LOKEMAR-375358 format. One record per residue: x, y, z of N, C-alpha, C in turn; residue in one letter. Coordinates in steps of 0.05 Angstrom, whole numbers, plus 5000, padded with zeros to 4 digits. Example, Ala and Ser with C-alpha at 12.3 -4.5 7.8 and 13.67 -1.06 7.14 Angstrom:
// residues 2
526448865156524649105156526449345156A;525749555142527349795143525850015157S;
// end
This chain:
// residues 324
479243475202481243555220480343955222M;479643975241479444265250481144465239S;480644805245482744885230484745005257W;483745025276485745015300486644865301G;486644595294488544365301490144305278H;489344445250491244465237493244605229R;492344825248493945115254496845085267S;496244865286498144845301500544625284L;499544515271501944295261502844395225R;501044535217501844615177503544815180M;505144755161507245025152507145035124E;508145285122508645325094511345395080F;512445345061514645235053515445475035V;516445705033517745955027519645875002L;519045914973521945784953523046024949L;522546274941522746484930525646664944A;527446464947529646614970532346504961Y;534046614955537546564951538146304967P;539146174955540145924973543745944974S;545046084959547646094959548346274985Q;550546234995550946435021551546745010S;553546754989553247034988551347214968E;549447084956546747274945545147254966P;546047054988543147155010544647425026R;547547445030547947635037547047935032I;547647905005547448124992544448224994L;542848014987539647984989538448135014S;540148095042539248215065540048445067F;542348535054543948785052541948985050L;541448965016540149084995536649085009G;535548915022532748895027532749125051V;535349045068535549255096535649485090S;536749595070537249825060534749945050L;533849775031530849985019529549955046V;528849825066527049755086527850035102Y;530050035106530850345125530450585113T;530550615081529550815072526250865080W;524750595073522050665071521050755091V;521250635118521150735146522051045152I;524350985144525851315156523751545136T;524251505110522651685091519851685096G;518551585106514951575116514551665142N;516651605158516451735191517652045187V;518952105172520052475161518652565155L;516552405133514352515127512452665146I;511752415161508952455187509952725206M;512952665214514352905233513753175225V;515253185199514253455183511053495188A;508753335182506453385183505853495211I;506553335228506153365255507253615268Q;508953685263510853905282510554155255T;509454225239509554475228505754545218E;506354725236503054835239501654825213A;503255065193502055075164501354835151R;502854545159501854325142499854165158L;498154255182495754195190492754255171H;493454125142490654155132489853875112T;487953935107486353655096488353445081P;489753615058491853435038494153345058M;495053495075497553335090496653075110Y;493853145120492452855134492552665121Y;491752675101491552435083494452325075F;496252545066498152445067500552295082L;499752395114500652335132498951955140G;496251995132495451775133497351535121S;496851685089498051465065500851355080L;501951455088504451415104505151245122S;502851325135502751095159501750745138G;500650715129499350565119501950365103V;503750595085506350465075508650355101E;508750465114510150385144508650135155I;506150065158505049815164504849635146G;504549595120504049455106506949365103Y;509249475098512249335088512549265117T;512349305138512949155166511348895169A;509048865149508248635169509348405148V;512048545116512848255099515048275112V;517748485110519948525114521148415130V;520648465155521748305178522347985174P;519947845166519647615156520947505147H;521147745122522947635092526447635104L;526247885119529647865130529947675141L;527947575153528947315175529347095166A;528346965132527346735128530646765100N;531747015097533847035075536846855094I;536346935119538146785141538246615149L;535846445152534946145156535446035135R;535545735140535545505131533445445127S;531245485143528545375137527445605130E;526245615106524345855099521345775104K;520945725133516645715135516545995139T;513245875144511346045159509545865159I;508545855186505845745195503845775183T;500845645179499245675167497745945189L;497245935208496846185233497546405218L;501346405218502346585202501546725182G;501446495162500246585137498046725132C;495946645149493146795141494147055160A;495347085177496247435185497847505181T;499247505158501047625143498647695116Q;497447545107495447655086494047825086M;492547755119490147915125491348195131G;493948285140494348535145494948695128F;496048515107497148645078495448715062F;492548565065490348595045489548855062M;488948905081487249035097488949385093G;491349385101493949575106493549695080L;493849535056494849685035492149745012G;495049615006493549675007492649964997S;487650115032487350395020489650435007A;494450104969495650064941493649934917D;492149754917490149674899488649384911C;487849274896485949034912487148884937F;488048694932488848564955492648644959L;493148514984495948694990496948914995L;496048895020495649235025495349495008A;493549404994491849584972489349714970S;487649524990485049604993485249955010I;486149925026485850185047487850435026T;490150345011491750494997488950664970D;487450484961486050554937484150714947C;482650704975480750814986482151184984F;484351085009485451405010486751584988L;486951384965487251484931485351624931L;482651614927481351654916480151854933A;479951944964480152034981481852344970V;483452274968486052504961485152634938M;484152484919483452574894482152824905A;479152674914476652944928478453134941Y;479453064948481753334963482453544948D;483953374927485153534904483153774891R;480653594884478853744871477553964884Y;476353904916475354134927477654364930V;480354304929481854564934481854664914A;481854504887482454754856479854834853I;477754674849474554834846473755064866R;473854984891472555174912474955274927H;477155354929479655484940478555574966P;475655834964475455904980473855864998L;472555614998471055435008472055145014H;474655135013476254895019476254825040Y;477254965060477054935092474454895109M;472155085093469354955100467654695093L;468754655073468054325068469554145074I;472254175072474353925078474454015108V;472953935123473653915152475353815163T;476753765200477953605208474753365215Q;473553415215472053125223471253035199K;471053135176470552975157472652875140L;474452945146477252825142478352545155C;477352515178477352355202475752125188V;473452195186471052035181471751875152R;472852035132473051875111475451695108M;477851725129480251625135479551375157V;477951415166476151135183475450975161G;473451165152470850985129473050845114C;475150905102477050755080478050515102A;479250545122480450275140478850135150G;476150275155474150055167473549865136G;472550005119472049785089474249675082L;476149735087478449515085478949345104A;478749365128478949065152477048895144S;474748965141472548835125472448645111L;473748815087474448575072475348415064L;479148485081481148345085479848155100S;478948095122477847915138476447695127L;474547805110473647635098473947475074Q;476247655056477247475042478947255052L;481147375076481747155086481046905101T;478547005114476846775114476346485097V;475646675073474246475060477246405037L;480046495041481746315028482746055049I;482746125075484245965093482045815103F;479445765095477045565094478145285078T;479645345059480545145044482044915053L;481744745040484144495054485844505029P;489244495055491144535031493444275030F;493944155012494943955006498143855016C;497843705037500143605044500943755069G;503443735087503743785114504944015111H;507444055087508144315084508344355051R;506744555037506044575016507344775012P;509044774989510544984981509145264962E;510045484971509845704961511645854944I;510945884917512745974899512646344910N;514546424929513746664926515046674954H;515346974958517247044981514947205013F;511847195000510147255019507647065014L;506347075032503246965032501647165016C;502347134990500047264964498447084962D;496147204947493347094952493046954921V;494846984899494646784876496546484880P;499246534902500346304899499946144920P;498446204941496246094960493945914953V;493046084935489945914925491845744905L;493945714890494445464874495045164896R;495045244916495745024934493344834946L;490844984946489244874952488144624940A;486644364960486244134944483244184951C;482344314928478844404918478744484897A;476044494891474944714875475044954889D;477345144860476945434878476545574848I;474645454836473945624816470945904826R;469745764850467945934860470646194876V;471746204884473546234902474546504887H;476146334859476846584844475246774834Q;472546624837470946804818469847084838A;470147024863469047154882471247454892V;473747334884476947444891477347624863L;476247604845476147784821473747944828Y;471447884829469248014837470348284843A;471348174880472548394892474148504888V;476648384873478748574869477548764848G;476248764830475548894811473249084821S;472449034843470049254862472149494872L;474149354884476449524902477749644879V;478149584860480049764845478049904825L;475949874817474450024797473350234812T;471850254833470350434847471950724852V;474450644872475750844873477151024849P;478550794826479050984797477151034792F;474151024792472351184777472651404788L;472351484816472051684831475251874827L;476951724825479251864825479351944793I;478551774772478051924752476352184746S;473952124759472752384759473352624766V;474652544785476352814805477352944793S;479352794772481552994750480653054727Y;478252914721476453054699475853304708V;474453424728473353634746475753724745L;477753704752480053904769481753964744I;482453824719483153794696480854074683G;478254144683476754334675476854564691S;476954574717477654774726480654864726A;482854764723485454864715484454984684I;483954954663483154984635482255304641V;480255334667478555664666480555784681H;482255744691484855944706485556154689I;485756354695486756494677490156524674R;491056504698493856574689496056284694S;498256314677498856154668500456004704A;501956224710502456114745500755964761E;498156004756495455914781496055664766G;494955584730495355374720497655154731R;499855254731502355114741502455004772R;501255284786500855124808499054934818R;496254914805495254764801495354474799A;496754464771497454194772499654094783F;501054274794503054144809502753984832S;499854164843499354064869497553684859T;497053724841496353464830497853204822C;500553324810502253134793503552934814S;504152964833505252774859502952614862S;501252594863498252324880498452304851H;498052374827496852234799500252004797L;501952124795504251904793504651684813A;503351744838502151414856500751334851V;497751474839496251284829496751144802V;497751234794498251054758500850764772L;502550874788504550654799503050384811L;500750504833499850304844497350164831Q;495350324815494250204797494550044789Y;496849994772498749954746498549684754G;501749724779501449444782499349224796C;498649274813495249164827494249024808C;493249224782491349114758492848854745S;495648924743497148634732497448364740L;497148424768497148184784495048054787V;492248264802490348044810488048054789Y;488448224760485748274745486148144723L;488848004716489547834697487747584696R;488047544674486947274679488746994679P;487946824699489846614716491146494690R;489746524662491446284640493646434638S;493646674641496146944622498046964642S;497746804668499246974695501946734703T;504346824702506146564719507146724742S;508146554760508946564786511046784787E;513346754767516046914763515247204763D;512247234740511447544742509947594763E;508547424768507347604798509247644817D;511047524821513447564839514647794844R;515947764810516648124807515148364806Q;512348324807510448574804510748544829I;510648434847510448424881512248554891A;514148474883516748674891516848964888L;515248974862514749294864513449424880I;511749274885509449464899510049394934Y;511849264936512549164967514949374971T;516249434957518549594961519049784947F;518549844922518350064898517050244912V;514150184906512350414916512450504943T;513150464964512750504997515450734984P;517850714973521050674969520250974964L;518850994934517951214917516551534930L;515151334937511451544951514351794971N;515751714993517151955005518952114981P;519851994968521252154948519852384923L;517952284919515952394900514652624920I;512952604945511552754958514152974971Y;515852854973518153164992519753194972T;521153124946522953344928520053484915L;517853434904516353564891515453724910R;515353734940513453934956515754104967N;514854364959517654544979515954575013K;513354535017512654555038513554325052D;513954045052514553895067517453835073V;519153935040521454005049522654295075R;521054405065521854665087520554625119G;519154435119518254265148520154115153A;521453885144524253775143526053915163L;526254145132528954265147528554415171K;526554545180525254685207526554555222N;524854305219524754035247528053945246A;529553975230531853855237533954125246L;533154385239534554665247533954675281V;530554595287530654615310531754405331S;531854145317533553935331536253945337K;536954115311540454135328540754365341A;538854615340539654795364538654645388A;537454525389537254415421538654145434S;539554075410541853925422544854145428D;544654335421547154455424546254685444N;544254655454543554815485543354585510T;
// end
């Protein structure tokens, strides 16, 4: 059967949803609240960066790009998740499942191996390099990290992420799946549970996915690690305690996000298949689908005086324009 014909008929059934009416309503309200905060928080960061001239620097350009990625990959999953909570039939078509997986892998992601993480991994590495140049070569920072270089680095991260996610999605969805309505024990089309439904030998596919996942996680993580070793060395040589404190403060938010992103993605994608369980994968997926995008605005705004000041100025300007 051709893929095109199969895509018109085949559906996946998503099992990880509450069946009782009260838990369904509470789940819907809870997910809606978190999703609203994720969108609002990241949009506010982007607005603050766009409207405040002093935030038009490489660091905040990368931060705005990261916020855009967070909005994108939650939007790929959450609206369909909310609809499924309320529906009696928790299904997604084969084409819809492939589309969701492809976009989620590509957008993130720039968070860690698959699932919206490819882009996040590369963006986090780029941001680590930015912090190193800012601390090690402050006088030449704007000459080294130019706007053109920023655009190129983000463009390369997005392009590489798109290429990898497309190839991995095609690799997975050329496999035959058992039955007309296979059941996915998950709330989204994640790579491990979809692979379990294949009616074929998937050892080669698993090896390829593991190799690509290791590469996507390891290369940016090594770049981040090298950057922070050099940053640490530069901070040690700063003479004043206030200078060291400010230098460390500029990196702490980024470091917190790195540890959260890489920890979750490594647990899901780099564990041996024999040691994984569907329940554990689902719980970790909840963290990097909801908790990480939820915490990013908090980490970057509550710990950053410039962003807080820009948001305050934007709100005051909006209130003043409304009054006039």
